[in-house]
OpenMM code with the backbone's topology and positions (N, CA, C; nanometers):
from openmm import Vec3, app, unit

residues = "LYS LYS GLY ARG ARG TYR GLY SER MET VAL LYS HIS PRO CYS ILE GLN PHE LEU ASP LEU GLN GLN GLU ALA ARG ASP ALA LEU VAL HIS PHE THR LEU SER VAL PHE ARG ARG ILE GLN VAL LEU LEU ARG SER LEU TRP ASN ASN ARG LEU LEU".split()
positions = [
    Vec3(-1.8065, -1.5511, -3.6220),
    Vec3(-1.6837, -1.5317, -3.5444),
    Vec3(-1.6727, -1.3871, -3.4955),
    Vec3(-1.7100, -1.2928, -3.5824),
    Vec3(-1.7021, -1.1525, -3.5407),
    Vec3(-1.7925, -1.1254, -3.4212),
    Vec3(-1.9154, -1.1785, -3.4269),
    Vec3(-2.0105, -1.1581, -3.3176),
    Vec3(-1.9586, -1.2159, -3.1872),
    Vec3(-1.9002, -1.3354, -3.1956),
    Vec3(-1.8487, -1.4007, -3.0758),
    Vec3(-1.7326, -1.3195, -3.0174),
    Vec3(-1.6453, -1.2711, -3.1057),
    Vec3(-1.5303, -1.1927, -3.0605),
    Vec3(-1.5774, -1.0639, -2.9923),
    Vec3(-1.6777, -0.9994, -3.0519),
    Vec3(-1.7312, -0.8760, -2.9949),
    Vec3(-1.7954, -0.9036, -2.8590),
    Vec3(-1.8652, -1.0167, -2.8499),
    Vec3(-1.9311, -1.0516, -2.7243),
    Vec3(-1.8311, -1.0739, -2.6122),
    Vec3(-1.7164, -1.1337, -2.6449),
    Vec3(-1.6163, -1.1604, -2.5424),
    Vec3(-1.5471, -1.0311, -2.4978),
    Vec3(-1.5453, -0.9310, -2.5860),
    Vec3(-1.4819, -0.8043, -2.5520),
    Vec3(-1.5661, -0.7247, -2.4520),
    Vec3(-1.6994, -0.7387, -2.4613),
    Vec3(-1.7874, -0.6654, -2.3700),
    Vec3(-1.7823, -0.7311, -2.2328),
    Vec3(-1.7437, -0.6533, -2.1331),
    Vec3(-1.7317, -0.7078, -1.9978),
    Vec3(-1.8624, -0.6939, -1.9214),
    Vec3(-1.8746, -0.7735, -1.8196),
    Vec3(-1.9889, -0.7628, -1.7287),
    Vec3(-1.9746, -0.6324, -1.6496),
    Vec3(-2.0854, -0.5598, -1.6278),
    Vec3(-2.0785, -0.4316, -1.5558),
    Vec3(-2.0076, -0.4424, -1.4213),
    Vec3(-2.0302, -0.5535, -1.3504),
    Vec3(-1.9685, -0.5716, -1.2185),
    Vec3(-1.8169, -0.5804, -1.2320),
    Vec3(-1.7695, -0.6553, -1.3318),
    Vec3(-1.6261, -0.6696, -1.3549),
    Vec3(-1.5667, -0.5349, -1.3953),
    Vec3(-1.6406, -0.4618, -1.4806),
    Vec3(-1.5949, -0.3294, -1.5215),
    Vec3(-1.5798, -0.2392, -1.3996),
    Vec3(-1.6762, -0.2451, -1.3084),
    Vec3(-1.6735, -0.1626, -1.1873),
    Vec3(-1.5523, -0.1983, -1.1022),
    Vec3(-1.5231, -0.3284, -1.0904),
    Vec3(-1.4074, -0.3714, -1.0123),
    Vec3(-1.2786, -0.3216, -1.0761),
    Vec3(-1.2708, -0.3256, -1.2093),
    Vec3(-1.1536, -0.2747, -1.2798),
    Vec3(-1.1355, -0.1263, -1.2524),
    Vec3(-1.2463, -0.0508, -1.2539),
    Vec3(-1.2398, 0.0926, -1.2267),
    Vec3(-1.1925, 0.1175, -1.0843),
    Vec3(-1.2416, 0.0375, -0.9902),
    Vec3(-1.1983, 0.0506, -0.8512),
    Vec3(-1.0482, 0.0278, -0.8400),
    Vec3(-0.9994, -0.0749, -0.9091),
    Vec3(-0.8567, -0.1073, -0.9052),
    Vec3(-0.7746, 0.0073, -0.9632),
    Vec3(-0.8213, 0.0638, -1.0766),
    Vec3(-0.7509, 0.1762, -1.1385),
    Vec3(-0.7486, 0.2962, -1.0453),
    Vec3(-0.8619, 0.3234, -0.9808),
    Vec3(-0.8707, 0.4362, -0.8880),
    Vec3(-0.7760, 0.4156, -0.7704),
    Vec3(-0.7698, 0.2922, -0.7214),
    Vec3(-0.6814, 0.2616, -0.6087),
    Vec3(-0.5356, 0.2821, -0.6485),
    Vec3(-0.4981, 0.2332, -0.7672),
    Vec3(-0.3609, 0.2507, -0.8150),
    Vec3(-0.3269, 0.3982, -0.8293),
    Vec3(-0.4210, 0.4758, -0.8847),
    Vec3(-0.3986, 0.6192, -0.9029),
    Vec3(-0.3815, 0.6880, -0.7678),
    Vec3(-0.4625, 0.6482, -0.6702),
    Vec3(-0.4554, 0.7076, -0.5367),
    Vec3(-0.3214, 0.6767, -0.4710),
    Vec3(-0.2757, 0.5530, -0.4833),
    Vec3(-0.1464, 0.5136, -0.4270),
    Vec3(-0.0346, 0.5934, -0.4922),
    Vec3(-0.0389, 0.6047, -0.6253),
    Vec3(0.0629, 0.6793, -0.6989),
    Vec3(0.0641, 0.8255, -0.6557),
    Vec3(-0.0549, 0.8849, -0.6435),
    Vec3(-0.0682, 1.0248, -0.6032),
    Vec3(-0.0129, 1.0460, -0.4626),
    Vec3(-0.0490, 0.9563, -0.3709),
    Vec3(-0.0027, 0.9676, -0.2322),
    Vec3(0.1490, 0.9582, -0.2247),
    Vec3(0.2069, 0.8635, -0.2982),
    Vec3(0.3520, 0.8476, -0.2964),
    Vec3(0.4223, 0.9701, -0.3532),
    Vec3(0.3681, 1.0266, -0.4611),
    Vec3(0.4315, 1.1440, -0.5218),
    Vec3(0.4243, 1.2643, -0.4278),
    Vec3(0.3101, 1.2813, -0.3602),
    Vec3(0.2957, 1.3912, -0.2640),
    Vec3(0.3925, 1.3712, -0.1479),
    Vec3(0.4027, 1.2470, -0.0995),
    Vec3(0.4931, 1.2163, 0.0113),
    Vec3(0.6370, 1.2480, -0.0273),
    Vec3(0.6754, 1.2133, -0.1514),
    Vec3(0.8110, 1.2416, -0.1988),
    Vec3(0.8362, 1.3912, -0.2045),
    Vec3(0.7377, 1.4671, -0.2536),
    Vec3(0.7536, 1.6123, -0.2623),
    Vec3(0.7735, 1.6736, -0.1247),
    Vec3(0.6948, 1.6270, -0.0273),
    Vec3(0.7070, 1.6778, 0.1098),
    Vec3(0.8452, 1.6437, 0.1649),
    Vec3(0.8919, 1.5222, 0.1376),
    Vec3(1.0227, 1.4785, 0.1841),
    Vec3(1.1324, 1.5678, 0.1269),
    Vec3(1.1243, 1.5953, -0.0033),
    Vec3(1.2238, 1.6804, -0.0692),
    Vec3(1.2189, 1.8215, -0.0120),
    Vec3(1.0967, 1.8711, 0.0095),
    Vec3(1.0798, 2.0054, 0.0647),
    Vec3(1.1401, 2.0141, 0.2042),
    Vec3(1.1108, 1.9163, 0.2895),
    Vec3(1.1652, 1.9159, 0.4251),
    Vec3(1.3172, 1.9054, 0.4232),
    Vec3(1.3693, 1.8240, 0.3330),
    Vec3(1.5138, 1.8067, 0.3233),
    Vec3(1.5812, 1.9377, 0.2832),
    Vec3(1.5227, 2.0079, 0.1866),
    Vec3(1.5811, 2.1354, 0.1423),
    Vec3(1.5736, 2.2398, 0.2536),
    Vec3(1.4624, 2.2416, 0.3267),
    Vec3(1.4497, 2.3348, 0.4394),
    Vec3(1.5524, 2.3026, 0.5477),
    Vec3(1.5721, 2.1741, 0.5743),
    Vec3(1.6680, 2.1304, 0.6753),
    Vec3(1.8100, 2.1686, 0.6332),
    Vec3(1.8416, 2.1504, 0.5045),
    Vec3(1.9741, 2.1867, 0.4536),
    Vec3(1.9973, 2.3364, 0.4645),
    Vec3(1.8950, 2.4157, 0.4347),
    Vec3(1.9081, 2.5612, 0.4436),
    Vec3(1.9294, 2.6045, 0.5882),
    Vec3(1.8661, 2.5357, 0.6809),
    Vec3(1.8797, 2.5696, 0.8220),
    Vec3(2.0221, 2.5395, 0.8701),
    Vec3(2.0776, 2.4292, 0.8202),
    Vec3(2.2127, 2.3915, 0.8615),
    Vec3(2.3165, 2.4862, 0.8020),
    Vec3(2.2913, 2.5356, 0.6803),
    Vec3(2.3895, 2.6225, 0.6151),
    Vec3(2.3937, 2.7602, 0.6726),
] * unit.nanometer
topology = app.Topology()
chain = topology.addChain("A")
for resn in residues:
    res = topology.addResidue(resn, chain)
    for name in ("N", "CA", "C"):
        topology.addAtom(name, app.Element.getBySymbol(name[0]), res)
């Protein structure tokens, strides 16, 4: 049973690669959104300072 359980835990290299791609894509999306938010906040603060 232990051997079978261990065997099921080991993934196929191709599946592992796809999982890594998915993780990288999620990280990239998260990074892009956070950068976009920072730029938005920066522009908003600059705009507010200009109006004041």
